C-alpha positions as CSV (number, residue, x, y, z in Angstrom):
1,M,7.5,-11.0,-14.8
2,N,4.0,-12.4,-15.2
3,L,4.0,-15.0,-18.3
4,H,0.4,-15.9,-18.0
5,L,-1.1,-14.3,-21.4
6,E,-4.7,-14.1,-22.6
7,T,-6.0,-13.3,-25.9
8,P,-9.8,-13.0,-26.5
9,R,-10.7,-16.8,-26.3
10,L,-7.4,-18.4,-24.9
11,L,-5.4,-18.5,-22.3
12,L,-1.6,-19.1,-22.3
13,R,0.4,-20.6,-19.4
14,P,3.8,-21.5,-18.8
15,R,4.3,-25.0,-19.8
16,T,5.4,-27.2,-16.9
17,L,5.7,-30.9,-16.0
18,E,1.9,-30.8,-15.3
19,H,1.4,-30.7,-18.7
20,F,3.9,-33.5,-19.5
21,Q,1.1,-36.2,-20.0
22,A,-1.3,-34.2,-22.2
23,C,1.5,-33.0,-24.5
24,L,2.9,-36.6,-24.7
25,R,-0.5,-37.8,-25.7
26,M,-0.5,-35.2,-28.3
27,D,2.9,-36.2,-29.9
28,L,1.6,-39.8,-30.3
29,D,-0.9,-38.3,-32.9
30,P,1.1,-39.0,-35.8
31,D,-1.0,-36.6,-37.8
32,V,0.4,-33.8,-35.7
33,T,3.9,-34.8,-35.7
34,R,4.3,-36.0,-39.3
35,F,6.2,-32.9,-40.1
36,V,8.1,-32.6,-37.1
37,P,11.7,-34.3,-36.9
38,G,12.0,-36.8,-34.1
39,T,10.8,-40.3,-33.0
40,W,7.0,-39.2,-31.5
41,D,6.5,-42.8,-30.1
42,G,6.3,-42.4,-26.4
43,G,9.8,-44.1,-26.0
44,Q,12.8,-43.0,-23.9
45,W,14.0,-40.3,-26.6
46,H,10.8,-38.7,-26.8
47,R,10.3,-38.6,-23.0
48,D,13.2,-37.1,-22.5
49,F,13.3,-34.6,-25.1
50,L,9.7,-33.3,-24.0
51,H,11.1,-33.6,-20.3
52,S,14.3,-31.2,-21.1
53,R,12.2,-28.8,-22.9
54,M,9.6,-28.3,-20.2
55,T,12.4,-27.9,-17.7
56,Q,15.1,-25.8,-19.7
57,D,15.4,-21.9,-19.0
58,F,15.5,-20.5,-22.2
59,G,16.0,-17.1,-20.8
60,P,13.9,-13.9,-20.0
61,R,10.4,-13.9,-21.8
62,C,11.2,-17.1,-23.5
63,G,9.7,-20.5,-23.1
64,Y,6.7,-22.8,-24.0
65,W,3.0,-21.9,-23.2
66,A,0.4,-24.3,-23.2
67,I,-2.7,-23.4,-24.7
68,F,-6.1,-23.6,-23.1
69,A,-9.5,-22.2,-24.4
70,K,-11.2,-19.8,-21.7
71,D,-14.4,-21.8,-21.7
72,A,-12.3,-25.0,-20.9
73,P,-9.3,-24.2,-19.0
74,D,-8.3,-27.6,-18.1
75,E,-8.1,-29.1,-21.6
76,L,-4.7,-29.0,-23.2
77,L,-5.2,-27.4,-26.7
78,G,-1.5,-27.4,-27.4
79,W,1.7,-25.2,-27.0
80,V,3.3,-22.0,-28.4
81,S,6.9,-21.3,-28.2
82,F,9.2,-18.6,-28.1
83,I,13.0,-19.8,-27.7
84,P,16.3,-19.6,-29.4
85,F,16.5,-21.3,-32.5
86,D,16.7,-25.1,-31.8
87,A,16.8,-24.5,-28.1
88,V,20.4,-22.8,-28.9
89,G,20.2,-19.6,-30.7
90,P,21.5,-17.2,-31.4
91,E,18.5,-16.5,-33.6
92,L,15.0,-16.5,-31.7
93,E,12.1,-18.4,-33.1
94,M,8.9,-19.3,-32.5
95,G,6.8,-22.9,-32.9
96,W,3.7,-24.2,-32.2
97,R,1.8,-27.6,-32.1
98,L,-1.9,-28.2,-31.5
99,V,-4.3,-31.3,-30.8
100,R,-6.3,-32.5,-33.9
101,R,-9.6,-31.1,-32.5
102,A,-8.1,-27.7,-32.2
103,W,-7.0,-27.4,-35.7
104,G,-9.1,-25.1,-38.0
105,Q,-10.3,-23.1,-35.5
106,G,-7.8,-20.2,-35.4
107,F,-5.9,-21.1,-32.1
108,A,-2.3,-21.4,-33.4
109,S,-3.0,-17.9,-35.2
110,E,-4.3,-16.4,-32.3
111,A,-1.8,-18.0,-29.7
112,A,1.4,-17.2,-31.8
113,R,0.2,-13.7,-32.4
114,R,0.0,-13.0,-28.7
115,I,3.4,-14.4,-28.0
116,V,4.7,-12.2,-31.2
117,E,3.6,-9.2,-29.1
118,H,4.9,-10.5,-25.8
119,A,8.2,-11.2,-27.4
120,F,8.6,-7.3,-29.0
121,A,7.7,-5.8,-25.7
122,D,11.5,-6.9,-24.9
123,P,13.1,-4.1,-26.9
124,A,16.3,-6.3,-27.3
125,V,14.5,-8.4,-29.8
126,E,14.7,-7.1,-33.4
127,R,13.9,-10.4,-35.1
128,I,12.1,-13.7,-34.6
129,V,12.2,-16.8,-37.2
130,V,9.8,-19.6,-37.8
131,D,10.2,-22.4,-40.1
132,A,8.2,-25.2,-41.2
133,H,7.9,-28.3,-43.6
134,V,7.1,-27.5,-46.9
135,D,4.1,-29.7,-47.0
136,N,2.9,-28.4,-43.9
137,A,0.2,-25.8,-45.3
138,A,-1.3,-25.1,-42.0
139,S,2.0,-23.6,-40.3
140,L,2.8,-22.2,-43.4
141,A,-0.5,-20.4,-43.4
142,V,-0.6,-19.5,-39.9
143,A,3.2,-18.0,-40.0
144,R,1.7,-15.8,-43.3
145,K,-1.4,-15.0,-41.4
146,I,0.2,-13.1,-38.2
147,G,2.8,-11.4,-40.3
148,F,6.0,-13.3,-41.3
149,R,7.6,-12.8,-44.3
150,F,9.4,-15.7,-46.4
151,T,13.1,-15.7,-46.2
152,H,14.3,-19.0,-47.8
153,E,14.0,-22.7,-48.2
154,A,16.6,-25.1,-46.6
155,D,16.6,-28.4,-45.2
156,F,16.2,-28.6,-41.2
157,E,17.2,-31.9,-39.7
158,G,17.0,-33.5,-43.2
159,L,13.5,-32.2,-44.0
160,P,12.5,-29.6,-46.6
161,C,11.4,-26.2,-44.6
162,R,10.1,-23.1,-45.6
163,F,11.6,-20.2,-43.1
164,F,10.1,-16.8,-42.3
165,A,10.7,-14.1,-40.4
166,M,9.4,-10.8,-38.9
167,T,11.7,-7.8,-37.5
168,R,10.7,-5.2,-35.2
169,E,10.0,-2.9,-38.3
170,D,7.1,-5.4,-39.7
171,F,5.7,-5.8,-36.2
172,Q,5.5,-2.2,-35.7
173,Q,4.3,-1.5,-39.5
174,Q,1.5,-4.3,-38.8
175,A,0.5,-2.5,-35.8
176,V,-0.1,0.5,-37.5
177,A,-1.9,-0.6,-40.4
178,G,-4.0,-2.6,-37.3
């Protein structure tokens, strides 16, 4: 299965260790990770976490994709993911993280929407979830923009989050509405 995906402006490539240093640099920006639980300081926990997420097999059609602009295909803009919830499941979740210079240009929505299409191409996928910190207005807006519906608020790793879901039926209705 070819996991190299495209949108009108973006290339989405499976994230590998080749992207390690660029992802580490992105995470070191405190504005990028301020709503994400963890110690994003370049230390051992951070490096081990990043390495494990880059080398773990999350199953068919799942994983992390590095995001690149077609007009700058060697400059990492961030990543988008479709993996088992918190890497263990059983629910399937999406996430995204972009370098600050890529914010506000619609890249997160464009990349995430393409991954939603990729996910629902698998007939076994019935539902995808997303969560974001209650104060992360940009990520909450991306979730709503691409068609996720708010389901509830709850703490995740000690932080207040809003949870969203998209079902196969939601996805199909969006496709019909076009």
